[in-house]
N, C-alpha and C positions, 0 to 999 in steps of 0.2 A: 508494501499502498503505499503511496506518495505523500510523503505530507505538504504543505501547503503554506506557506508563511504571510500573513495580509499585508503586505505592504500600505496602503490609501487605498485613494477616489481621487478622478482627477475629471475635474471639465471634460466636456470632447478639446480639442484644443490644445489643451495648455501642458506646459512643458514635462513629465512625468516620468525619473528615468527609473528603469529597474537595470540592473547592478550594471551600472555607469553610459546603454542607451533609453534615451528618449524612444516608448514608446509610439511616440506620437508622428516620427518624426520616418517612420518604416510602414509595406506595406502589413496588415495584419493575418499572415495563413495560418486559413484556423482544419486543424486538426483530428480532423472528419477520423481516424478510425482512432481517434483515441478516447476512454473512457471522458466522463463528466469529470470536474473537480469542486469534492463537496467541498462546502465552507461557511462562518458563524458571520450573520452580521455584526463587527463592536458596538454596535448601539442595542440592536433591539434581540440582539442575543437567538433570532430569523432561521434555522438553517437555507439555505439555497444551493441549488447544483448548475457553477458553471459551466459553461463553453474551454479550451483550453487551445490557445493563442500563439503562436513562435514570431521573436521580432529577427535580422538578419541582416546589418550591417557588411558582412563581408570577410573581419575578420573576428566580430562573436555571435553568436544561438542565444536568443532566450527565450524560456516557453515563461507564460503565465495564465494566470484560470481571470478571464475576463468577463465579466453581463452590463447591460443597463438598466441601474434603476429610474 
C-alpha cells in the first residue's frame, strides 16, 4: 500500500511546488492504470478518493494525487 503525504491546496494556476516542480507549469498526464489514492480532508476529516497524476520536466518525474473541490 502506498503512503500519500498531504502537501496542501492551491487555486488553479497559482505556483505549487511538489519536490521542486511547479505542477501548474506542466501537463498532467493521468495515470489511468493506477489505483486511486485515498486521503482525508485536513479540515473536516472526510475521506476522499483522488486520481493519480504525474508531471515530468525531463529531469525529474513527480507523481501526485489531486482533485478539484
